[in-house]
N, C-alpha and C positions, 0 to 999 in steps of 0.2 A: 504493500500500500504506500509505504514511504517512497520507494523508488518510482512508483507511478506518479506520485505528486511532484517529485523532482523533475521527472520527464515532462509532465504537463507544464510546469513552471518554465522550463527551458524553451519548450515550444512556443509558449505564450510570449516569452521575452523576445525570441527570434522574430515572431510575427510583429511585435511592436517595433522592433528595430527596423524591419522592412518598411513598416508604415510610417516611421519617423525619419526616413532619410530625405525628407523634404520638410520645409517649414512654410507656414503661411505668412505673407507680408501684407502690408496695407494695400498694395497694388495687385497682388497675385500670389505667386509662390516662388521659392528658391530651393533648388535641389542640387546635390552633388552626386554625379553619376559617371562612372568609368573615368575618373580623374578630371572630369570637367564640371564646372559650376554652370547651372542653367537657371535663368530667371525669366519668368513670364510676368509681364507687367501690363495691366489694363490702363490705358490712357483715357479711354471712355468705353462705352459698350461696343463700339465698332472698330477701335484702334487698339492693337495689342503689340507690344514690343517684345521681341525675343532676343535675349542677351546670353551668349555662351563664351566661356573663357577657361583657360587651364586652371584647375583648382588651386586656390591660394594666390593667384595672380589677379587680384581685383583691379580692373582697368579704371584709371582715373580719366574717364572720357567725357568731354562736353561736346555735344553735337554742334556742328557748324551750320546745320540746316534746320533742325527741329527747334521750334520756339514754344511749342505747346507744353504746358505743365500737366501732369496726370490729374485727372478728375477723380473725385470719390465715386467709385463705380460699384454697383451691386453685382456680385457674382457668387455662384454656388460652387462648392468643391465636393467632388465625390471620388472615392478610391475603390477600385475593384481589380483584383488579379494583377497587381503591379502596374496599373494604369490610373493616372490622375486625370480627371475631367473637370475643367473650369468652364462654367456656363454663365454668360451674361444674357441680357435680353435679346442680343442680336447674333452672337457667335459662340460656338463651342470650341474650346481649345483642349487638346488632349496631349499629355506627356507620358511617354513610356518610361517607367522608372528603371527598366533594365537596359535599354539602349540609348535613352536620352533623346529620342526622336519626338518631334512635335507635328501635329496635324490639326487642320482647321476644318470645321463644318458649320453649316447653318443650323439654326435652332430646330429646323425641320429635319435634321440629320443629313441634309444635302451636302455631299463632299465638295470642298473647295480645293485645297492644296495640302500636300503632305511632304515632310522631309523624308528623303530616302533613308533606308536603314543604315545607321552608323556612318552618315556622310558628312558630319561636322568635323572638318580636318584642320589641324594646326601644324604647319611645317616650320620649324625654327629657322629664322633668318637673322643675319647680323648686318647691320648698316652702320654708317658713320655715327648716326644718332643713337645707336644702341641696339639692344636685342629686340626683335620683333618676330612676327609670324606671317607666313603666307596663309591666308585663311580661305576656306572653301566650304560652301554649303550647297548641297544638291537637293532638288525638289522633284516630286513626281506629280504629273498632271494627267488629265484625260487625253487620250490620243488625239482627238479631234478638237481640242480646246484651242482657240485662237488667243494669242498674246500680243499686245501692242505696247509701244512705249520705247524707252531707252534713249530718247533724245533725237538729235538730228544727225543722220548718217547718210552715206552715199551708195549703199548697196541696192537701193531700189525696192526694199521690202517694207511693207507695213506690218504684216503678221510676222512676228519674230520666231515662230516655231521652226525648228530645224536649222537655225542660223547661229553663227558665231560672230560676236560683235565686241570689239575692243572699246571699252569705255575710258576714253582719255581725251581731254580737251586738246584740240588742234584745229588748224585751218580747215574749215568746212565741216568739222566734226564737233558736235556738242553732246557731252555725256550727261545724261540724267538717269541715274540707276533706279528707275521705277518701271515695273512691268504692270500692265493692266489687263486683266482677263475678261473675256466675254461673260464670265460667270458673275461679274459685278464686284470683284475684289482687286486689290493691288498689293504689291510687295515693294517696299522702299528699302534698298540695300544701302545702309548708312556707313559707307567707307569712302575715303578720299584718295586712296592710292590707285595706280593703274589697275583696272579690273577687267576681267574677261567674262562676258556672258556667253554661255554655250548651251545649246539645246540639241540633244541627240537621243538615240534610243536608250542611252544610259540614264537620262534625266536632264533636267534644266538646272544649270549650276551658275553660281557667281564665284569667281576666284580672284581675290585681291592680293596684290604684291606685298602689302604690309598692313598689319593691324594687331592690336592687343586683344581683339575680341571679334566674334561674329555678332553683328548687330543689325537687326532688320525689323521692320514694322509691317504688320498685316493690317490692311484697311478694307473694311467692307462698306460698299456704297449702293449695292443692289444693281446699279447701272452706271454708265460712263459718267453721267452728270453727278451722281452720288459719290463716285470714286474721286472725282476732281474736288468735290466739296470736302472730302476727308483729307486729301492732300493739302488743300488750303488751310484746313483746320490744324494740321500738324506742322506745316512749314511756314505759314503766314499768308495773309490775305493780300495777294498782289493786286494792285488796282488795275482797272481796265485802261488801255491806252486811248488817246483821242481817236475818234472815228477815222480820221484821214490816214492814220498809220496802218489801217487794214486795207488800204487801196493798193494801187500798183506803184512799185518803186523801180526806178531805172538805175542799174549799176553795171559797171564793167571793171576791168582790171584797174584802170584809173583814167581820169581825164587829165591831160597834160597841161592844160591851161584854163584860165578863167573864161576865155572866149569860147573854148571848145565846150565846156560844160553848159554855158548859156545857149549856145547854138543847138545843143541837143534838146533842151527844154523848148526852145522856139520851134524846132521841127515837129515835136509832138503836138504842139498847139496848132501849127499850120495844117497838120494832117487830121486834126480833130480826133486824135487818139488820147483817151483819158490818161493822165499822169498825176500822181499825188506827191511823189517825192523823188529826189535824185541823190545819189551817194557819191561823195568825193572820197576816193580811196587814197592810198599812200602817196608820199612825196609832195604833198602840198606844203610840207614843212621845208623841204630842200631836197636836192639830189645828193647831198653829202650825207653819207650814212652815219657820220659822227653826230649828225643832227637828227638821227632817227627818232621818229615819233615825238618831236618837240612839242606837239600840241599847240603849235603857233604857225601861222602862215609866214614862211620865209622864202618860198620859191618865187623868184622874180616874174614867173609867168602868171602869178596871181597877184597883180600889183595893187588891187583894191578889193579885198575880200568882203568888206562891208557892203560895197556897192553890188558885188556879185550876189550876195544873199538878198539884198533888197530887190534886185532885179528878178530873182527867182520868185520871191514873194509876190511881186507885182503881176507875175504870170500865174498866180494862184497855185503855186506849188511850194513844197518844203524841201529843205536840204539837210543832209547829215554828213558828218565826216567820220572817217575811220580812225579809231584809236586802238593802239596795240598795248600789250602788257609789258613791253620792254622799251628801254630808253637809251639813246646814244649818249656818250660821255660829255658832249658839249651842250646838252640840253639843260635847262633850268631844273626840270623835274628830276633828272638823273643826279644832279648835284645835291638837291635837297634830300632825296632818298638815301644817297650814299652817306651823307652827313648823319642821318638817323639810323644807319646800319640796316636798311630795309631793302637791300638788293641781294639777290642770290649770286654767289661767286662762281658762275660758270658762263661760258661763252654761248651766245645764241645768234640766231639769224638777225641781220646779216653778219656772218662771222668775220673775225679779225678787225672789228671796228670798235671794240670795247662796249658793245651793246649788252645791257644786263636786264634780267627779268626782276620785277619787284616781288616781294614776299607777300602774296595775297592773304595768307593765313594769319599774319601778324600785323596787318594793316587795317586801320579803321578809317573810313571816310567821315570826317566831321561834315564835310560837304564836298562833292565833286561837281563843281558848277562850271559848265562850259558856256561862255558867252563870247561871241566874237565882237570885240571892241577894237576897231582898227585892225591891227595885226595880231591881237592876242586872244588866245583861249586860255582861261584861267583855271587852275586846279589847285585846291588847297588840301593837303594830306597831313594826317597826324597819326603817330604810332599809338597802339593801344597802351 
């Protein structure tokens, strides 16, 4: 009898230890599974953050994109057979306590998206800035499920199923690590290093070159409009542009002179072809690359930029100039940023001219005010 009681006590204790390898938090739960820490955080009933990192290496991460603070959200927790289920009024999130995999369903049990079995991967990397990881997460989707998003790319695809896309800002490429499903949900992959999106028979994955954690947000909106509403809720309410910005813009590699630009606008008007705006690309500052991106009109073929702009406006059109994230050594902006130690120390295009890229992640714009007054476009920058 005594042995039976001891055996029962041990079995009960083991059962409790299994049930207690997670803890409830104010936003959801936190669990340690297979040397990884996993956090499920409800930001509201439709937005859920998933955070994973090597156990004991709690990341001190502040998102550069997410401005929303978590709301007090009602959710229910149930445990059965090593599976934890968290249910809000809109979404069911499930965590497998053996594998650490997460999956999402609607409250009607309709499946949305699921992490592939044991696919949260951390590969150690060493950079000049210190120890980091290549981080990867793979998801499983329905075979016929269409996926949109990822930003502006040149492959000619809208549906991103079966595609591989490098998410890295560059000329003609704008990386937005958000995918939107026809099922009415979105995933925001919150990582700022070069990332590869890949969808194949093995699953849909995000692989980032550097990160302390896997960090992504699931957003449920029911439809495209609702998904965009959740993205705006999470990252900020971007205002609508003026109506004319949605019209036709004329642009080319560049206009070489003030007269050439004005002649193009005049030609559109004479042909009665609608035109809302025209873009003046590079070298309005100078043809000297040490003056690269001076954000000032210094090219003698633009002798009177204020008059040029006034003339465009008189023809009921607008004008924009091209501004790059790098500055030549003879520009006022380069000198100011160098003095404040806000330039990266590597060469960039156009090479061998001392052109440097500014550190966007440590730079705060008190204001970035472009106004053409005579020859000057003014920019005021301040470090954080």
